[in-house]
N, C-alpha and C positions, 0 to 999 in steps of 0.2 A: 708300579710308578704310573701305570693308566689308572688304576682303581683309585691312586691318591689323587690322581689331576682332575678325576671326577668329582672328587668332595668339593675342591676349589672351584669347580664352575657351577655345582647345584645341586651334586646329589648328596644323600646322607649315607653313615656307614652302613646302617641295618637294611637301607636300602640296596646297596652294591651286594652286601651279601645275601640278600634275598634273592636278587636277580641272578648270579650265579649258581647259587642252591637249586633255583628252580631249573636252570640248564642241566643240573646232575652232579656238581660239585659236592665233596661231603662234606664243607664248609667254604664261606667265602674268605677274601684276603683280611677281612679287619677281626673276625672270630677269629683265624690262624694266629694274627700278629699277637693277640691276646695269650693265643696258648703257646707261642713261642717265646714271647716277650719282647714287648717293643722297645725296652731299654737296649737290648743287644747292638743294633744297628745305631742308636743314639749314641751309645758309648766308645762305639769303634768310629763312628765320624767323631767325637771330639779328641779321641786318640789320635786320630790322623791328620784333623784338621783339616779334613777335606768334605764338601759336600752339605755342612752344615746351613748353608745359604738355599740350596735346591728350594723352589718354593713348594715340591711335591712332599717334602718332608718337613713342612712347618707345623702342622697338627701334630705328626709324632713328636717333634721337639716341644711342643707345648703340653702334651700331656704326661711325657717323662720330666718336663721340669715340675709338675705336678703330683708327682710321685704316683702317676697312674703307669703300671710296669704292664698291666694285663692280669691274668688270671691270678699269679702268684701274690700281687699285691690287694689282690678283690675289687681292681677296678683299670680298666685300660678304655678301650672303644667301648667296654660294656661294663655293667654292675655285675657284682658274683656276689651271692651270699656266703657266709662263713660256712667253709666245707663243701661248698657246692661249684660245680663247672657249669652250671646253667648260665649261659650270657642274657642279661636283661638290657633290653633299652635304656640308654640313660640319657634324658633331655638335655641335660648340662654340656653332655658330648656334642649335640648338636648346634648348642649355642658356641662352643668352641671350634667347631668348625666353620659356621659363618662368620665369627669374628675374624679369625684368620683368613679367610677366604676374601672379605672387604680391605682388610688391612693390606693386603697384596693386590688389591685394585681389581679382582675379578667382580663383572657384573653375573649374579648367580641367576640362572634360569632353570626351567624346569626340565630334568634329565629321565628318559623314560627307560624302562627294562632292556627294552629291545637296541638301544645306542650301549648301556651299559655290557650288555653280554658281547655286541660286536666289537667295540673298543678294546676289551680285555680279551678278547680271543684272536682278534687280527693283529695285536702286539705280540702276543705269542708265536704265532705264525709267521709275520715277517722276520722277528728275530731269529726262530727256527730256519728258515731260508738260509740266512745270514752266515749261522753257524754251518750250516751243510757248504755253502759257499766257499767257506773259509778250511773245510775240512776239520774242522774241531769237532765236528760228530762224524761218525762213519757211516749211518743212514737215515731216514726219517723215522724208523722203527726203534732205534736207541732215543730219539728224543721223547718220542711218543712213552716208551718204556718207564724214562724217568718220570714224566707228568703222572701216568698210572698209578705207577707206586709210591712214588715220593710226594705228590701234590694234590693226590685226591681227584683227578680228573675222570669224571664219568666214563666208566668201563665199556660202556656201550656205544661212546661216541669214538673210541679207539685211540684217543690221544690227539692233541691238537693239530699234527700235521694230517693225519687220518681224517680228521675231521675236515681240513682245508681242502684234501683230494675228493671228498664227497660232494663238498660245493662246486667243485669245478674251480682250476687255477685261474680261468678269464676272468669269473665272477669275485674271485678273491682280489684280484688285481684291480678290477673296477672300484671295487670297496676301497681298497687301500688309496688309489691314485685320488677318490672323493675325498677321503680324511685327509690326504696330503693338501688337497685346495682348501681344506675347513680349518686346519689345525696345523699346519707346518710341513717342511720338508722331512722332517725327522719320520714322516708317515712313507716316504716315497717306496714304492714297492723295490724289494730285493730285486737285483739284476738276475737272479736264479730264476725266480717266480716267470719272468718274460722269455727266459729262454726254456723254459719247461714248456711252457702255455706255446709258443710257436713251433716246436718240436711233437704237440700233440702229447705229451707225457705228464706225468705225475711227481710228487715226492717220492713217493714208494721207489721209481725206475732210478733213482740217483745211487749209484754204487760210490762205496770209498775211493775217494781220489779222482773221482770223475763229475764233480758237480758241476 
């Protein structure tokens, strides 16, 4: 969702993907959507009647309305030559992104690589902290394992929760607070981050049922 919001604010799909691949991801989110099929979530939203009005999915919606479902249709966020899986930049998608952004009332601005990486990673970390807090996951290692094996998170970074531990939870909390001041309460740091920081502990110290 954060990657999609970055598009509305001023970034481009190829820019977001390049930033996260530069961090070490196997592929960026928009290349991944093309591989999986943009239409899967779109059809699910249509069937459920929920989420279609969310600003974050309006670019996806428009792409699907145009039959741009991803690799399987030869075009999605990127273009694909017949028989090829090579993603090619399509300026028409940039135009569609800009049109949807302006329609929704966003004032586009320059979005840099550092902001893209920070917001996408911190969104994962904060949600991961909430998952630990609610005992949905037994440990931060389980969350990291999912991202390492299922989503191409760079192995040398250890996963989002290990990455956060390496940054220091005080620094993570401070960056989340700044994002909350800038973008709203959904960025408010999870309570677990505050507790661990005060106890001088890390996500790795959390044991099942004791978050």
